[in-house]
C-alpha positions in Angstrom: 94.4 149.0 110.3 97.8 148.8 111.9 99.0 152.2 110.8 95.7 154.0 111.6 94.3 155.4 114.8 91.0 154.0 116.0 89.2 157.2 114.8 90.6 156.9 111.3 89.8 153.2 111.2 86.1 153.7 112.1 85.7 156.5 109.6 87.2 154.6 106.7 85.5 151.3 107.4 82.1 153.0 107.8 82.5 154.7 104.4 83.6 151.4 102.8 80.7 149.5 104.4 78.2 151.8 102.6 79.8 151.4 99.1 81.9 148.3 98.8 80.3 145.3 97.2 81.4 141.7 97.8 81.5 139.3 94.8 79.3 136.3 95.1 79.7 134.9 91.6 81.1 136.3 88.4 77.8 137.9 87.7 76.5 138.9 91.1 77.8 141.2 93.9 76.2 142.2 97.2 76.2 145.0 99.7 74.8 144.5 103.2 73.7 148.1 103.7 71.8 147.9 100.4 70.2 144.6 101.4 69.1 145.9 104.8 67.6 149.0 103.3 65.7 147.2 100.6 64.4 144.5 103.0 63.1 147.3 105.3 61.4 149.2 102.4 59.7 146.1 101.0 58.6 144.9 104.5 57.0 148.4 105.1 55.4 148.6 101.6 57.6 151.4 100.4 59.2 151.9 97.0 62.9 151.0 97.2 63.9 153.8 94.9 62.5 157.3 94.4 59.9 159.2 96.5 56.2 158.6 96.3 55.0 161.3 98.7 52.5 162.6 96.1 51.1 159.1 95.5 51.5 159.2 91.8 52.9 155.7 91.7 50.5 153.0 92.9 51.9 150.4 95.4 49.8 147.3 95.6 51.3 145.6 98.7 51.4 141.8 98.3 54.2 141.3 100.9 52.6 142.2 104.2 50.0 139.4 104.2 52.7 136.9 103.4 55.1 138.0 106.2 52.2 138.3 108.6 51.6 134.5 108.1 55.4 133.9 108.6 55.4 135.9 111.9 52.4 133.9 113.2 53.7 130.5 112.0 57.3 130.7 113.0 56.9 132.3 116.4 56.7 130.3 119.6 56.0 131.1 123.3 58.0 130.9 126.5 55.8 128.0 127.6 57.4 125.9 124.7 60.8 126.2 126.3 61.2 123.5 128.9 64.4 123.5 131.0 65.4 120.5 133.1 68.3 119.3 135.1 70.2 116.5 133.4 70.4 114.2 136.4 68.2 111.3 137.5 68.8 111.8 141.2 67.9 115.5 141.0 64.5 115.0 139.3 62.8 117.2 141.9 65.1 120.1 140.9 64.3 119.6 137.3 60.6 119.9 138.2 61.3 123.1 140.1 63.2 124.7 137.2 60.4 123.7 134.8 57.8 125.5 136.9 60.1 128.5 137.8 61.0 129.3 134.2 57.6 130.6 132.8 57.1 133.3 135.4 60.8 134.2 135.4 60.7 134.5 131.6 57.6 136.7 131.7 59.2 139.0 134.3 62.1 139.7 131.9 59.8 139.8 128.8 61.5 136.9 127.0 58.3 136.4 124.9 58.9 139.9 123.4 62.6 139.0 122.8 61.5 135.8 121.0 59.2 137.8 118.7 62.0 140.3 117.9 64.3 137.4 116.9 61.6 135.8 114.7 60.7 139.0 112.9 64.3 140.0 112.2 65.0 136.6 110.8 62.0 136.8 108.5 62.9 140.3 107.2 66.7 140.1 107.0 67.6 136.4 107.7 70.3 137.7 110.1 69.7 138.2 113.8 72.6 139.7 115.7 72.2 139.2 119.5 74.3 141.3 121.9 75.1 140.2 125.5 74.4 143.1 127.8 75.1 141.2 130.9 71.5 141.0 131.9 68.7 138.4 131.9 67.4 139.4 128.5 70.0 139.8 125.7 69.5 142.6 123.1 68.6 142.2 119.4 70.9 144.5 117.5 69.1 146.7 114.9 71.0 146.0 111.7 70.4 149.6 110.6 72.7 150.7 113.5 75.7 148.7 112.2 78.4 151.2 111.2 80.3 148.3 109.7 81.0 144.6 110.1 82.4 141.8 107.9 80.0 141.5 105.0 80.9 137.9 104.3 80.4 136.7 107.9 79.2 139.0 110.6 81.1 137.1 113.3 84.4 136.9 111.3 85.7 140.4 112.1 85.2 143.5 114.3 81.6 144.8 114.8 80.9 148.5 115.1 77.5 149.7 116.3 76.4 153.3 116.0 74.2 154.5 118.9 72.2 157.8 119.1 72.1 158.6 122.8 70.0 161.4 124.4 71.7 163.4 127.1 70.0 161.4 129.9 71.0 158.1 128.4 74.6 159.1 128.0 74.9 160.5 131.5 73.9 157.1 132.9 77.3 155.8 131.8 79.2 158.2 134.0 81.4 156.1 136.3 81.6 153.3 133.7 83.1 155.5 131.0 85.2 158.7 131.3 82.8 161.3 132.9 84.8 164.3 131.7 84.7 163.1 128.1 81.0 162.5 128.4 80.5 166.1 129.4 82.6 167.2 126.5 80.7 165.1 124.1 77.4 166.5 125.3 78.7 170.1 125.1 79.8 169.6 121.4 76.7 167.7 120.3 74.0 169.1 118.0 70.2 169.0 118.1 69.9 166.5 115.3 69.9 162.7 114.7 71.5 161.2 111.6 69.4 158.5 109.8 71.7 155.6 108.7 69.6 154.3 105.8 69.1 157.8 104.5 72.8 158.4 103.8 73.3 159.8 107.3 71.0 162.7 106.5 70.3 164.7 109.8 66.8 164.8 111.3 66.2 167.8 113.5 65.3 166.9 117.1 64.1 169.1 120.0 67.1 168.2 122.2 70.7 167.1 121.7 71.7 163.7 120.4 75.1 162.2 120.7 76.2 159.8 118.0 78.4 157.2 119.7 80.3 154.4 118.1 80.8 151.1 119.9 83.7 149.0 118.4 84.4 145.5 119.5 86.7 142.7 118.2 90.4 141.8 117.8 92.1 145.1 117.3 95.7 146.4 117.3 97.1 146.1 120.9 98.6 149.6 120.7 95.1 151.1 120.6 94.8 150.1 124.3 98.5 150.2 125.3 100.7 152.7 123.5 103.8 150.6 124.3 102.4 147.4 122.8 104.2 145.8 119.9 103.1 146.6 116.3 101.1 144.0 114.5 99.9 142.3 117.7 96.1 142.1 118.5 93.8 141.6 121.5 90.1 141.6 122.1 89.1 145.2 122.8 86.2 147.5 123.2 86.3 151.2 122.2 83.5 153.8 122.6 84.1 157.0 120.7 82.3 159.9 119.2 83.1 162.7 116.8 82.8 166.5 116.6 83.8 169.1 114.0 86.8 171.1 115.2 87.5 174.9 114.6 89.5 174.1 111.5 86.5 172.1 110.1 88.2 168.7 110.5 86.5 165.8 112.1 87.9 165.1 115.6 87.4 162.1 117.9 86.7 161.7 121.6 87.4 158.5 123.4 84.7 157.8 126.0 86.0 154.3 126.9 88.6 151.8 125.9 89.8 148.6 127.4 90.4 144.9 127.0 87.2 142.9 126.2 85.9 139.4 126.1 86.1 137.4 122.9 83.6 138.5 120.2 81.7 135.2 120.5 81.0 135.9 124.1 79.6 139.4 123.3 77.6 138.5 120.2 75.6 135.6 118.7 74.3 135.5 115.2 71.4 133.5 113.6 71.4 132.9 109.9 69.0 130.2 108.6 69.8 130.1 104.9 73.5 129.2 105.0 73.8 127.4 101.7 72.3 129.6 98.9 73.6 132.7 100.6 77.1 131.4 101.3 79.7 134.1 101.2 77.4 136.9 102.5 76.5 137.9 106.1 72.7 137.8 105.6 70.8 134.8 104.3 68.0 134.8 101.7 65.1 136.0 103.8 61.4 135.5 103.1 61.1 139.2 102.3 64.0 138.9 99.8 62.2 136.1 98.1 59.3 138.6 97.4 61.4 141.3 95.9 60.7 140.5 92.2 56.9 139.6 92.6 56.4 143.0 94.3 58.4 144.9 91.6 56.4 143.4 88.7 53.1 143.7 90.6 53.9 147.5 91.0 54.9 147.6 87.3 51.5 146.3 86.2 49.8 148.7 88.7 51.7 151.7 87.2 50.7 150.7 83.7 47.1 150.4 84.7 47.2 153.9 86.3 48.7 155.4 83.1 45.9 153.8 81.1 43.2 155.1 83.5 44.8 158.6 83.3 44.6 158.4 79.5 40.9 157.4 79.5 39.1 160.6 78.4 35.7 161.2 76.8 36.3 162.7 73.3 33.6 163.7 70.7 34.2 164.8 67.1 32.3 166.7 64.5 32.8 168.9 61.4 30.2 171.3 62.6 31.5 174.9 63.2 28.7 175.5 65.7 29.6 172.7 68.1 33.3 172.5 67.4 35.7 173.2 70.3 32.9 173.3 72.9 33.0 171.5 76.2 30.2 169.0 76.6 30.3 169.7 80.4 28.9 173.2 79.7 25.6 171.7 78.4 22.7 171.1 80.8 21.4 167.6 81.4 18.8 166.3 79.0 19.8 168.8 76.3 18.8 167.9 72.7 21.2 169.0 70.1 20.4 169.4 66.4 23.5 169.0 64.3 24.1 170.4 60.8 23.2 168.3 57.7 26.0 165.8 57.1 28.0 166.9 60.2 26.9 164.6 63.1 28.6 164.5 66.5 30.3 161.1 67.1 32.3 159.6 69.9 35.9 158.6 69.5 36.7 155.1 70.8 38.8 155.5 73.9 38.2 152.1 75.6 41.0 150.8 77.8 43.1 148.1 76.1 44.7 145.1 77.8 43.2 145.8 81.2 42.4 142.1 81.9 45.9 141.0 80.8 47.5 143.4 83.3 45.1 142.4 86.1 45.8 138.7 85.4 49.5 139.5 85.5 49.1 141.2 88.9 47.1 138.1 90.2 49.9 135.9 88.9 52.5 137.9 90.9 50.4 137.7 94.0 50.1 134.0 93.6 53.9 133.7 93.1 54.5 135.7 96.3 52.2 133.4 98.3 54.0 130.4 96.9 57.5 131.8 97.7 56.3 132.8 101.1 54.4 129.6 101.9 51.2 131.5 102.6 48.1 129.4 101.6 44.6 130.8 101.4 43.7 129.2 104.7 46.8 130.7 106.4 45.7 134.1 105.1 42.2 133.6 106.5 40.5 133.1 103.1 37.7 130.6 102.7 38.6 127.6 100.5 36.9 127.0 97.1 33.4 125.7 97.5 33.5 121.9 97.6 37.1 121.5 98.9 37.1 118.5 101.4 38.1 119.4 104.9 40.8 116.7 105.0 42.4 118.1 101.7 42.3 121.6 103.0 44.0 120.5 106.3 46.7 118.7 104.3 47.3 121.8 102.1 47.7 123.9 105.2 50.1 121.4 106.8 52.3 121.1 103.7 52.2 124.9 103.1 53.5 125.5 106.7 56.4 123.1 106.2 58.9 125.8 105.4 57.8 127.8 108.4 58.1 124.7 110.7 61.6 124.2 109.3 62.6 127.8 110.0 60.9 127.7 113.5 62.9 124.5 114.3 66.1 126.4 113.4 65.2 129.4 115.5 64.3 127.1 118.4 67.6 125.2 118.1 69.4 128.5 118.3 67.6 129.4 121.5 68.2 126.0 123.0 71.8 125.3 122.0 73.2 128.8 122.0 71.3 131.5 123.8 70.0 129.5 126.8 73.1 127.4 127.1 75.6 130.2 127.0 73.8 133.2 128.5 70.2 132.9 129.8 70.3 129.8 131.9 73.1 131.1 134.2 71.0 134.1 135.1 67.9 131.9 135.8 70.0 129.6 138.0 71.5 132.5 139.9 68.0 133.9 140.6 66.5 130.7 141.8 69.5 130.1 144.1 68.6 133.3 145.9 65.5 131.6 147.3 62.5 132.7 145.3 58.9 132.2 146.2 56.6 131.8 143.2 53.3 130.2 142.1 52.6 128.2 139.0 49.8 126.0 137.6 50.2 122.3 137.6 48.8 119.8 135.1 46.4 117.1 136.4 49.2 114.5 136.2 51.6 116.8 138.1 49.0 117.6 140.7 48.2 113.9 141.2 51.9 113.0 141.4 52.7 115.7 144.0 49.5 114.9 145.9 50.6 111.3 146.1 54.0 112.2 147.5 52.7 114.8 150.0 49.9 112.7 151.3 52.2 109.6 151.6 54.4 111.7 153.9 51.3 112.8 155.8 50.3 109.2 156.1 53.6 108.2 157.6 53.5 111.1 160.1 49.9 110.1 161.0 51.0 106.5 161.6 53.9 107.6 163.9 51.6 109.8 165.9 49.1 107.0 166.5 51.8 104.5 167.4 53.4 106.9 169.9 49.9 107.4 171.5 49.7 103.6 171.8 46.7 103.3 169.5 46.1 100.5 167.1 47.0 101.4 163.5 45.2 99.7 160.6 46.0 99.9 156.9 42.4 100.7 156.1 42.4 103.7 158.4 45.6 105.0 156.9 44.4 104.5 153.4 41.2 106.4 154.2 43.2 109.2 155.8 45.5 109.5 152.8 42.6 109.5 150.3 40.9 112.3 152.2 44.1 114.4 152.3 44.6 113.8 148.6 41.1 115.0 147.7 41.6 118.1 149.9 44.9 118.9 148.1 43.4 118.5 144.6 40.2 120.4 145.3 42.3 123.4 146.5 43.1 124.0 142.8 46.0 123.5 140.4 47.9 126.7 141.2 50.4 125.9 143.9 53.2 127.9 145.7 56.8 126.9 145.6 59.1 128.4 148.2 62.4 128.1 150.2 64.8 126.9 147.5 67.7 129.1 148.5 71.0 127.4 147.4 69.1 124.3 146.2 71.1 124.3 143.0 74.5 125.1 144.6 75.7 121.5 144.6 73.3 120.3 141.9 74.6 119.8 138.3 74.1 123.0 136.4 74.1 121.2 133.1 70.6 122.4 132.3 69.3 121.5 128.9 66.5 123.3 127.1 63.9 121.5 124.9 62.1 123.9 122.6 59.0 122.6 120.9 59.7 122.8 117.2 56.1 122.1 116.2 52.7 123.2 117.6 49.9 120.8 117.9 46.7 121.6 116.0 44.6 121.4 119.2 41.2 121.4 117.5 42.2 118.4 115.3 43.7 116.5 118.2 40.6 117.1 120.2 38.4 115.9 117.3 40.4 112.7 116.9 40.4 112.0 120.7 36.6 112.6 120.9 35.9 110.1 118.1 38.2 107.6 119.7 36.7 107.9 123.2 33.2 107.7 121.7 34.1 104.5 120.0 35.5 102.9 123.2 32.5 104.0 125.3 30.1 102.4 122.8 32.0 99.2 123.0 31.5 99.1 126.8 34.9 100.4 128.0 34.4 102.3 131.3 35.3 106.0 131.3 37.7 105.5 134.3 39.8 103.3 132.1 40.4 106.2 129.7 41.5 108.8 132.2 44.6 109.9 130.3 43.0 110.4 126.8 40.0 112.1 128.6 42.4 114.5 130.3 44.2 115.2 127.1 40.9 115.9 125.3 39.9 118.4 128.0 43.3 120.2 127.7 43.0 120.4 123.9 39.5 121.7 124.3 40.7 124.6 126.5 39.3 123.1 129.7 41.0 122.2 133.0 41.1 118.5 133.7 41.3 119.3 137.4 37.7 120.4 137.4 36.6 117.1 136.0 38.9 114.9 138.0 36.2 113.5 140.2 34.2 112.4 137.1 37.1 111.0 135.0 38.8 109.1 137.8 35.8 107.7 139.6 35.5 104.0 139.0 32.4 103.0 137.0 29.8 101.2 139.1 29.6 97.5 138.5 26.6 96.3 136.5 23.9 94.7 138.7 24.5 91.0 139.1 21.6 88.6 138.5 20.1 87.1 141.7 20.4 83.3 141.6 17.1 81.5 141.8 16.9 78.7 144.4 14.9 75.8 143.2 
């Protein structure tokens, strides 16, 4: 590195990244490019080696249903991310952030970002996140990595290969060298190289400029020519290449400069850190399914060969019927064979078909086990007679690995992405004084109604006193109750406004709590329903069970606000017996 130019360094490292293998054990080596390519092929139900454009090799896909279950089971929503201010006295600010976050996250499509992280983790077990100095970070497509440290992606320089259109590259004028951008566009070709296809060019209707973005601790002289040899500094280089008149590969520097530390520009998520120790990518769910898919295809190919060999053959010693095609005969034709020379069929029945089909079923079962995809998760009906409780237990235990992985992803969001990047953008936006609306739960609605109407009650009392009128507690209670009912009946969607600078002096130590598990709402609703029914039969009034009733309504998909008058109305007292006067 120290004796090379930045152009030579990128060229040699990219070539090595494609071919060099790192030893894991004495019998196993690994290459990241190879891993990325195979994971993509298997996830898309493509053969990893060889072409199958003519369809001569059957591909019985057993991977897609399994990873679809993983996508659904390991994903979570923005609503499961709950930020709050870590301060008792600033509780009201915590409530504001909690309500501001969902609509802010929707605006910047953080739900889509979460899905991209989950899907990349399931396919590759390596998610590389790039800080682009915006509200939503960027998931780096691993196919675009020109090179990185194959043992640990964050342990060395990272080089990403971009394919810019002319309009995309022109947007960087003013940030990068404008003249060099014009030069790169002029020398570019109407083609786009495909990384996982050994950089084979794909023809495009317009020019594409292949640009390398190199970041990390690099020789200081690459930025400053008078810097000492063998000294390093965090740098960013943006370069591209063209073929000179002499046929040699020449480089163009679009940008170079001092950069932030690599950990401030990139974050990496790798869940399986034990079994895959020593390599950049973990052992993903797709990688677990490599072998079941290979052997399932093997059995399918053998079956196809047997079917291709299944022909209808007849034999006879007759000279009259010999070497004739049976297809040339009309239907219902009666043949009279020569004496002692009958026409007989040769046994061409397929052999071992059940064994091969059973082998395929075994591989499919192994894939489901490795991918934790039960029949219920796949949408298949259970075997007749399976108790509901047993089926529910099987689903819960089968989802255990997905819950574990989801917890890891959620922790990565809470303790890394939100803490280091996302929260500062959200705090900056809310400090600008945003006006927004958000729905409140019944408990939140009642709590705010109590606070607001209590203030209205105090104002009302002051007005009456200043007028010289008599103020009674009963009158104020009635006034507050009426105001509270009006506030609640207005609906559970409320507007929040005028918070400009509210967080300027507040502690910005905002924590994020991401739900690691999702409730099974139907089961919770069923249990609450049975519990409430038991209490009602025992004579407990419905008003005494307001909280479980509200939770039952929420888990049933109903709004507790619409039933507040029923749930919270005190039950009428039973009629009292009239005493008989003797």
